[in-house]
N, C-alpha and C positions, 0 to 999 in steps of 0.2 A: 504494500500500500504506500503510495507516494505521500510525502508530507505536504501540507498545504503551503503555498507560496505566501510569504509574509508581504503585506502591502507596505510599500515605501511611503513615508510621510511626505506630505505636500505643503506648499505654501498656505493653502487653505487650512490645513491642520494647525499650522503655526499661528494663524490669525485667530484661532479659537482659544488660544491659551490666555489665561487671566493676565491683565496688563501689569500686575505687580510682579510678574515673573519674567525672566529672560528666557526666551524660547529660541532654540537652535535645532537644525536638522543636521546630524552627522551620520554619514554612511547610511542614509535612509531612515534613521531612527529619530523621532522627536524627543528632545530633552527640554524640560522646563525646570529652571533653577531659580532659587530665590536671589534677590539682589544681594550684592556683597555686603558684608558686615562693615562696621566703621573702620576697623584696622585696614581692611583691604581697600575700601573707598579712599581712605587717606593716602595709602601708598600709590594708588593709581593717579589720584589728583596731583599729588606732589611730583610724581615722575613726569606726568604730562606738563605740569607747570615749568619744570626745569627744561624740558625739550622745546616747548612751544616758542618761547622768546627767541632763542638763538637759531633754531632750525626751521620753524614755521614762519616766524615774523622777520628773521634776520637781524634781530637786536643783539649785538655783541657776539654774533656767530655767523656761520656761513649761509643760513637760509636754504632755500631750495626744496623744502618739504611741505606737505600737507599733513598735519598731525590731528587725529580725530579720536574723541572718546566714544567708546561703544558703538562703532559703526556696524550696520547690518550689511554683511558681505554675502552676496549671492554668487557662489563659486561652484560652477558645475552643478552637481546634484545637492550640494551642501549649502545651508544657510547658517553662517557663523556670526557670533557677536564677540569679538575679542575686547578686552578691556581698553586697549589702545591700538591704533594702527597708524601707519604712515606710508605715504606715497611720495616718491621723488617727483618733483614737478616737471622734470624733463620727460618722464614717462606718462604723467597725467597732468598736462599743462593747464587744463581748466577744471574747476570744481564742478562736479556733476549736479544737475538739478533733480535727478531722480531720487526717490526715497531710499534706495539701496545702492550699494556699490557693487558693480559687476567686474571691475578691474581689480585684480589681486593686488594687495599692498606689497610694498617692499620690506616692511617690518611689521610684526605684531608683538604685542605684549599681553600675556595672560597673568592675572594675579590670582593666586590660589587662596582658598579659605576653607577651613575645616567644617564642612557641612555634608551630611550624607546625601543631600539632594543635589549638590553641585556636580556638574559634569566635569570629569577629570580633564584638565586642559591638554594633557598629553594625547587624549583620544582625537583631538583636532589636528595634531601634528601631521598625520598622513595627508589630510586634505590640503593643509598649507604647503606641504612639499609638492603634491601633485600640481598645485597652481603656481609653483615656483616663487613662493615668498622667500626672499633671500635670508632674512634674519628673524629669529624668534627669541623673545626674552620671557622667562618665567620668574615671577617675583613671589616670594613667600614671606609676608610680613610677620608671621609668627616665628619662623626660624631665622628671619632677617637675612635672607639670601636672595641673590640675583643670579640666575643661570642664563648664560647667553649661548645661543645655538646659531650655527651658520649652515646653509644648505650647500652641500658639496655633491655634485653629480646625482642629484635627486634624493640624497640621504642627509639627515640631520647629524651634524658634528657638534659636540659640546665644545664651545670655544672659550668659555670662562665660567668660573664660579666665584662670586664675590660675597663676602659675609660681613656682618656687623656694620661698622660705621666707616669702612674704608672708602676713600675717594675712588671713582671708577672712570676708566676710559674704555668704552666697549663699542664695537662696530654695530651699527653703521654710524653711531653718533660719537665716535672717538675724537672728533675735532676739539671737543671740550670735555673737561673733567666734570663728572656728575657727583653730587653729594649723596651718597647712599644713605647716610644718617638721616637725611630729610624725609626718606620714605617711611620711616618707622614712626609710630604714634608719638613717641617722646622726642622725636628729632626736631632740630632747629628749622 
């Protein structure tokens, strides 16, 4: 007896999820996760704040990027919502008017938080690799770590692990030093 074929989740399924949840489709499965807790929200906000001025706006840095909080990415069969994403303006010269991004970003950042309902960010890594996202950062504000990954020949390579309050220079934003301490709840 053949097993029934599982139905792949669709965008219509995603639209039915309660608005207080973050809904994503990964490898055909619908995932609905609670919004991040305060520690994680602070880490995401502070990292975005450090990157936006010099890289998105060009204030005291090289500019040349679009940096976005929680963009909805429609990448092939997957709909993903990373905590932060960035596109080089040479690849995406204009800011899209559509409600979702269909162009894969050059960099994504996922902030982990300890919740049984949260989608494990590493489950999204194959989709990001398939779409040729060049850089992926994983931030864990509880463990106070930043892991940076680089896509090499379609596979993720761990390029750095930074802990505690150390200053960081990490690709693709290595033109400036980032204050890792600022990401943590008690950081400056």
